[in-house]
C-alpha positions as CSV (number, residue, x, y, z in Angstrom):
1,M,163.3,123.6,58.6
2,S,165.3,125.2,55.8
3,K,163.7,125.8,52.5
4,I,164.8,123.3,49.8
5,F,165.7,124.8,46.5
6,D,164.5,122.4,43.8
7,G,166.8,121.5,41.0
8,R,170.5,122.2,40.4
9,F,172.3,125.3,41.7
10,T,175.9,126.6,41.8
11,A,177.6,129.3,43.9
12,D,178.0,132.6,42.1
13,H,181.3,133.4,43.8
14,H,184.2,134.8,41.7
15,E,186.5,136.4,44.3
16,K,189.3,135.1,46.5
17,L,188.1,133.0,49.4
18,T,189.5,131.5,52.5
19,V,188.1,128.2,53.7
20,F,188.7,127.2,57.3
21,M,187.9,123.9,58.9
22,I,188.1,123.4,62.7
23,G,187.0,120.8,65.0
24,M,187.6,118.5,68.0
25,R,187.8,114.8,68.6
26,I,186.8,113.2,71.8
27,N,189.5,110.6,72.5
28,K,188.2,109.4,75.9
29,W,184.5,109.9,76.0
30,W,184.3,108.9,79.7
31,K,186.4,111.8,80.7
32,I,183.7,114.4,80.1
33,H,185.3,116.8,82.6
34,K,188.3,117.0,80.4
35,W,186.7,117.5,77.0
36,W,183.4,119.3,77.9
37,P,185.2,122.7,78.5
38,V,186.8,122.4,75.1
39,F,183.4,121.6,73.5
40,V,181.6,124.6,75.0
41,A,184.3,127.1,74.0
42,M,183.1,127.1,70.4
43,P,179.5,128.3,70.6
44,P,180.4,131.9,71.8
45,M,182.7,132.3,68.8
46,I,180.0,130.9,66.4
47,R,177.6,133.5,67.8
48,E,180.1,136.3,67.6
49,L,180.9,135.5,64.0
50,S,177.2,135.1,63.0
51,V,176.3,138.4,64.5
52,N,179.3,140.5,63.4
53,K,179.6,140.0,59.7
54,Q,182.2,142.8,59.5
55,L,184.7,140.3,61.0
56,G,184.8,138.6,57.7
57,C,183.2,135.2,58.2
58,L,180.7,134.8,55.3
59,S,179.1,131.6,56.4
60,M,179.6,128.3,58.3
61,E,178.3,124.8,58.5
62,S,178.5,122.5,61.6
63,F,178.7,118.7,61.7
64,F,178.7,116.4,64.7
65,G,179.7,112.8,64.7
66,L,180.1,110.2,67.5
67,R,183.5,111.5,68.5
68,T,184.4,114.3,66.1
69,S,182.9,117.7,65.6
70,F,183.6,119.7,62.4
71,L,183.0,123.3,61.6
72,L,183.4,124.5,58.0
73,Q,183.8,128.3,57.6
74,Y,184.0,130.6,54.5
75,W,186.0,133.8,55.0
76,R,186.4,136.8,52.8
77,S,190.1,136.8,53.3
78,E,192.9,135.1,55.1
79,E,193.8,138.5,56.7
80,E,190.4,138.7,58.4
81,L,190.6,135.0,59.6
82,L,194.1,135.6,61.1
83,A,193.0,138.9,62.6
84,Y,190.1,137.1,64.3
85,A,192.4,134.4,65.6
86,K,194.5,137.1,67.4
87,D,191.6,138.9,69.0
88,G,188.8,138.9,71.5
89,T,186.7,135.8,72.0
90,H,188.9,133.5,70.1
91,L,192.2,134.5,71.8
92,K,190.6,134.1,75.2
93,A,189.3,130.6,74.2
94,W,192.6,129.6,72.7
95,K,194.5,130.6,75.9
96,R,192.0,128.6,78.0
97,F,192.2,125.6,75.6
98,N,196.0,125.5,75.9
99,Q,195.7,125.4,79.7
100,L,193.0,122.7,79.5
101,V,194.8,120.4,77.1
102,R,198.2,120.3,78.7
103,N,198.6,116.6,79.8
104,N,195.1,116.0,78.5
105,D,194.8,113.2,75.9
106,A,191.0,113.0,76.3
107,V,190.5,115.6,73.6
108,G,192.2,116.7,70.5
109,I,191.6,119.6,68.1
110,Y,192.4,120.3,64.5
111,H,192.2,123.0,61.9
112,E,193.0,123.4,58.2
113,T,193.1,126.6,56.2
114,Y,192.7,126.8,52.4
115,L,193.4,129.9,50.3
116,I,191.4,129.8,47.1
117,D,192.3,132.2,44.4
118,K,189.8,134.2,42.4
119,G,188.0,131.9,40.0
120,Q,189.4,128.7,41.5
121,N,186.2,127.2,42.9
122,E,183.3,125.1,41.7
123,S,180.1,123.9,43.4
124,L,176.9,122.1,42.8
125,Y,173.9,121.8,45.0
126,Y,171.0,119.6,43.9
127,N,167.7,119.8,45.9
128,M,169.4,121.4,48.8
129,P,168.8,124.3,51.2
130,A,171.2,127.2,51.1
131,F,174.5,125.5,52.0
132,G,178.2,126.0,51.9
133,L,179.6,128.5,49.4
134,G,176.2,128.9,47.9
135,K,175.0,130.2,51.3
136,A,178.2,132.2,51.9
137,S,177.7,134.0,48.5
138,K,174.7,133.5,46.2
139,A,173.3,130.4,44.8
140,I,172.2,130.6,41.1
141,P,170.5,128.0,38.9
142,V,172.7,125.8,36.8
143,T,172.2,126.9,33.2
144,P,173.2,124.8,30.1
145,S,176.5,126.8,30.0
146,L,177.2,125.8,33.6
147,N,176.1,122.2,33.3
148,T,179.4,120.4,34.1
149,A,182.1,121.0,36.7
150,R,184.5,121.9,33.9
151,Q,182.1,124.5,32.6
152,R,181.6,126.0,36.0
153,L,185.3,126.2,36.6
154,Q,186.0,127.8,33.2
155,S,183.2,130.4,33.8
156,R,185.2,131.8,36.7
């Protein structure tokens, strides 16, 4: 179990950042043979990014719901994210995915990319383990000068 940091913390991150969200939705759960290959394509990429920090992925968080999975990633730059999308494990999985989903409405995927300029982020973690941007960078205690969201945004 992850160590809980008591109290209030914020991420000490002042540089540009790329946030990438990706996931899948099972539209027809009974067609496991159609959505399972899509589901199992992600773990090798997660392992690759976790082991090879030079690729640019700083950190990630995974969430699984009844039908929808969600992966939140923090990247050093959009260039590194886009380079990863065109290379190795991801490219192979993307080509396979495109073959699998043709005429396959049993599963859907989505992704969203956000480019965050230097100093344009704010975060708060209260009685949490290392998480999100605080895990991707460094979590620091909230001081009186960082007490509110406005103060944290202005400190960037």
